[in-house]
Structures are given as structure tokens and as C-alpha cells.
N, C-alpha and C positions, 0 to 999 in steps of 0.2 A: 524372465520372462520374454515369453515365445513370441510375440510382434512390440514392434516399436509404435511406442505411446507418439501420438500424433500432437505436433503443437501447433497452435496458430499465431504466426511471427508478425506483430505489428510495427515494424521501425521508427513511422512516424514522421516528423519534423526534426531538425536540428541536431540535437545532441542524442535525441533517442536514437537515430542511428549507431552511431559512436558507441553507447551506452548495450544498445543490445545486444552487436556482435560480439562484444565483451561478455556478457554472461551469460551467453550459446556454451562461449568459448569455454569459459571458467564450468560450465553445468556438464559440458560434455565430457573435461577436462573429470571433472569429479567421479561420475558412472565407469569412465574408464580406469581409473584409479581401482575403484571397485567391482570390476569383469562386470559392469551391467550393460546390455547394448546404449547406442548413444538417441537420443528423441528424435522422429521426424520432424523436419518442419516445411507446414505450409505458409507462404509469406503472403500476406496482403497489404495491398496499398491502401495508405487510410492518410486522413491528417490536413493541414494547410496547401500544404503542396501538392497534392493531387487534386484538393480542391479546384486549386488555381491555376491546375493545367488541364485540368477536364471540366469543373461545372458540380462537381459530386467531393462529398467527403469521406469518402469508401468505394473504391472498387465494387462491378457490379456483382451481385451474389457472394459480396463483402462480409455481412452479416451470419450469411447461412453456414462459410464457410468456416468463420468463427466459432460459432454455437456448434456443428459436429467434431470439432476439435476435442482432445482430451480436456486440454489447457490453453488459454492463450496469454501471450505476452505481449505487453506492450512498452514501446519505449517511450517517446513524449509526443505532443499533440499540440502545434500549434505556430502561427510566424507571426509576430507582427505586422506585418504589413499587408498581409490575410486577410479579411474580414468580409462577413455578411452586410447587406447593405444596411440594417438598423446599429452594425458597430458592433454587431457581439462576436466572440470568436467561433473556430470551428471545431465542433465538439461533439466529434459520432461517437468516442468512448461514455459521452455521457449518456446519448441514445442505447452503447450497449450494455450500459449497465440497468436502463429500466427495461428494456428487450428480455433482457435474459436475467432480470430481477435477481441481480449481485447487491444484495440487500447487507450481508456482513464486512464492511471495509475494517482489515487489519492492521495497523500503523505500529510496531512497533516502534521502541522509542532506546536504546541501551547507548550508555558510555563504555567507549573504549578505552583502554590506555594509548596514552601519549597521543591522543586525538584533543582537538581543544574542548573545554570545559567552564560555561560562561559562566558557571557559581564558582563560590570563594570555597564556597562548605567542601570537605574533605568528604564527605560522605554523597555526595555529587555523583564519584568516581564507581556508585553502584550503582544507578538508576538503569534499571530494568524494567518496564512497564508496556502495555500496550494501550495504545487507542482503538476501541469497536464504535465507528463511523456505521452509523445505518447510512446506506447511501443512493439509496432510491427513491422515496418521500423527502419529510421535512419541506424546509424553505427551497431545494432544491427540486422539488417535484414543481415549481414553476420555474425551472432554468427556460433559458432562450431558444434552447434545441427541442424541445417539448412543445412549447408556444401553449402554456395554458395562463399566462398572466391574460388580467383585464386589462382593457386598455381600453381608454376613453379620449378618444384623438389627440390631442399634445397635452392636453392637462393635469390626466392622471392614469397612475400606474399600479398593480396593485397586485401585490405576487403573495401567497398565499402556504403556510404550512398545513402540509399532510401528513396525521401519523394514524394509521390504520393497527389492529389488532392484530390481525393475521403477521403481517411482515414484523411487526414490534414482538409479537410472541416466537418467531421463527431469530428473531435479533437475540433476545435476552436468553432465550434455554442455547443458541451458540456460544455468548459470553459465558454465562455458569458452565458450559463444558470447558471452555477455554479455561476458565480458570482452574478448573479440576486437571484437567494436563499441565497446565504450567507447576503448579500444586505437585506433581507425579515428577517434574521434572526438576525439584527443588525450589522453585519461585514460591513469592508469598501465597500467592492463591488466592487473593480479594480481590472482590466484584463493587466498581464503585458506580452506581447510578448518576449522571451529572444532567444536570437540567434545567428548566426554569419554570418549575412546578408551582411556584410562587403567583406566578404573573397569567399564564398563559395554560387554556383548559387541557391544548393541546398537551401543553407538557406534562401536566397536572395527569393527562389517562396516559402518556409512554410510564409515569412513576408507578399510576395504579398497576400496570399491565406488569412491568415488573416485581412489584411488590408478593402479585398470583404467581408467578413462575418461582418466583424464590422458594418457597415452602416443597418446589421437588428436589430443592438441592441446600437441604440441611445443614450438610459438612464446609458450606463453603460461606468465608466470612463476608458480611454484606456493607455497605455503606451509600450517603448520600451526600452531593454536592450541587449546590445553584453553580452555573456556566461560570458568573462571574466570579463567584468566591474559589471554582476550580484553576480560573487563569491564575490567581494570587498561588494558590499551594502551587502549584507548576514550578512558579519561581521559588518558590518560599520555600519547603520539603515537597519535591517530588520523589523522594524516594521512600516512602510511607503508602505512597502507591503501585498496583502491581494491573490492574484490567477495570479500565471507564469505559462505560458505554454511554448515548448520547445520539441526539441529530446530528444532521446529515451537516448542516452548517455551522453549527458548535464542533461537529468533530474536524469540518477542513478549515475551523481557524485553532482549535487547541491541538492541533495535531501537525501544524506549523510551526506554533509556539514550542511544544514539545521537541521535538527537532533540532530547531535552536539552541536546545540545552547540552546537546550530543554534540555538536559539531555543524549542524547545518543540516540542509535540503539533500547534501551529498550522500549521506546517511539514511536520508528516508525512504525504508524500503514498503511494500502497499501490497498487499493481499484483498481481490472482494471476488466475495463470494457466493453463491447461488445455491439452489437445490441442485442444479444440474450441469454449472456450468460455472470455472472460476477464472480471474483476472488477475495477472501477474503485472506490476511497474511500481518502478520509481515512482517518487510522488512529488518530485521535483517537477518545471517545464522542461519546456524546449529546448533554453540558451541558445538559439541562432547565432550571437553576437561571437559562442567558439566553438563552432561546429566545423568540424575537423577538423581543427588545429590541437589535438591532442592535449586538451588541459580541460576535460570533462571526469569529476570524479565518478568511477562506473561503480561504487560498492553498494550504492541503494537500490541500482537495478540489480547486483551480482545477489546481493541479498532476499532480492524481494527474487529472483531464481533459486533460492533455497527454498522460499515460502513456497515454492510452486512443488517442486519437487516433494514438497512435504504434502502437501494435498494428493499431488497424483499417488502419492503410497496408502491413502487412505480410499482415494477414487479408485484403484486398479491394486489394490489386496497386496502390495508389492510392499514390506516394509523394508527391504533393500532400498527404497530409493528415500523414505526418511532416514537409511543411514547415511547414506550422498547428499539429503540436506545439512544434515549436521553436520558431515566435513566440510561443507563449502562455509557454516559457521564457526568451526575451527578453527576454520583455516588463516577465515580477516582475523578473531580476536588476536592469536598468534601470531600474526606480522604486525601489528599494531604494537603489540608487548614487546615483540624484538625491535621494535622502531623501524621496521621495515619498509611499511608502508606508508606514507609521507604525500599526501594529496597536494595538489598543488594548490584546492579548496582550501586545505587548510595551512596554504602558506607553504609547502614543500616542494623539493624538486621532481617528483613524479606524475609523469600524465596518465593520460587512460590506459595505453598502450601497457607503461612499465608497473602501473596499478594491477591491470591483470594479469602480467605476467610474472608480480610476486603470488600474486593471490592462487595461481596454477603451481608458482614452486612450492607453496605453503602448502599446496593437498598434496603432496608426495609425499611430507614428508613429518606432517603433525600425526598423534598417534590420538 
């Protein structure tokens, strides 16, 4: 690479600061191991702390800076003591999703050896799937940050679910291509449409578009599940699923459920991808009660950093970046397999710094 790629870095609030610093250290180490230049970081102040201090949830010109970068990395947003007057949270990241059309919310769910497994069935050790959450429409279209709800005094509030053809078509094409890519990497390569098409016209429309798009991908096995049944299946037989696509709120709920199957939100990585912009973050919150105490599990953020490198590999047409992403994934896997990654979140003895240092150590030796 002749020029450094520019990453907009938003550390945010609480442990967002801790895990972002851990992630960028691991990403730099992976790039160095492969002889690649480090990424250039453009830091942007945003979040509840920034709102408390300035009255704005992101620094002046922050959206433009973020949108002009090659990718955005976000720590976490939110502080329990800082709210808007109506009681809602400070949520600039939701506005960024909307502004940049980050429709494809990619939530990998993978079981690691020696990490907690909540299901007794031995097949749970092989859980490896992706929840694909549409991230700009659905019920979140009415999220408070967008001010689109219908409010009738102090008597009634109406939030509504929005499903559009252009966004949903792009989402389903993204999902089918993701299933193809995973199959090429030895995964199942099955694509499941999760909806509530038996009750809501919007969800029937979501499934209708899925059926239209799937004709372009005859090589991919497909199936369907209602969201309530999907919740049951994620507890009963999650190993039978690979890529699942769903509306925004459904994905918000089921991705947390799925994360709990493989240890907790400390392992929940996330990519939010649009046509021109990609944002990467751990799916967990800011946990300000443990901020700066060297207790946070940084692995969700670190794995999100790997997703960012994989995205940049395609965006910048630099396949070596995908090798760096794979190196991080294999380092985390090897660390757990050797019982050398023991986060406090899982009852272990390793805090943020120790986990980060061990991942970097594994980067140096993993094959």
C-alpha cells in the first residue's frame, strides 16, 4: 500500500475508550507482522460525555470527518447519568447509521474453546453463524434520535416499522454474497430469512423481496423462520444455522441472545456497512462502572477490528489486509484453545491489558 488508509476513531464513553485503544494496538501489531503500514487515525469526539460537556453529541464537523474516512471505528456510546430531556439516550451512532445508509449490520456469533458455553449439548462448541441485521429502517426508523414518532400530547406515541424495496434488496444481496463467501471458507453457506410475515404486511414484503433476490443465487440453500420461532431455535439448535437476515429490532434482540450462547457481549463483534461507508464496533455498551479499571473484555472490539480490515481489503483492493484480519481471528482462536485468553468477564484472571497483550503475543506465533 502506497498510502496509509484513514480510520475515523470515535472512542466514545466508558469502556469504549479502553477497548478502542486495545483494538488499534492489535490491528497495528497484525499489520506490522505482515509488513504492512499502520493505519492513520483521525480521532473524533462524540458521545454522552461530549454532550454533557458541550451540549452536542459529536464535535463540530464530526459527521463529515467520519464520512470522508476509509472506515469508522467506534468504541461505545452512552452514560447512565446523561440523557436528553425526554429521557432517551445520547445516540449519535444511530444518526451515523442513518446518514451514511449503513444498512447491513453484520453480527458474527462464534463459539471458542475454553470460553463459556451456555448450552450443554456438545454441538454448541461448533456454533459459527452470522446475524445480518438491517440497520437503518424497520422499527428503529422511529428511534428517538430521528424524531419520526407520532406523539399525541401525553396520551399516545406511535412508532412505526418502515421496510423499503431499495434498502431491502441491497440487504438481501449482501446476505447472499456473505453466505457465498462463508461457504468458500468452509462454512455451511445457508441463508435464512427471519421475519414475522404471518402478521405484518411490512414483514411479508421483506420476505417477498427475499424470494425475488434468491433467484439470482441458485447455489445458496435458503429457508425461513418466524422471529419468535427463531429465538427458540437459537437456544435449541443454533448449530443448524449460518447466515440469518432480519429487520432492525429483531436483529437487535436476537443478536444479544446469540451472543449469550457463546460467552456474552464481550465477544459480540459488529460491522455496519453501507454502499460507501463502513462502521465497526463492539456490540456491547459502554459499561462506565468499570471504565479505566482494566476489567473490560476487549475481544468484541478486537474482532470488530478484524472485520474492519476485511472490509478495507475489499474497499481498497488490498488482499493483504484480509490476511491481517484472518491473522487476528486465528490469534484469538489459538489463545482460547491454549487457555491463554481468560477474560475477567468469564471469571478469568485477565483484564483488558493482559488480554490485549496475549492477543498480540499470539499474532507473533500463530501460523
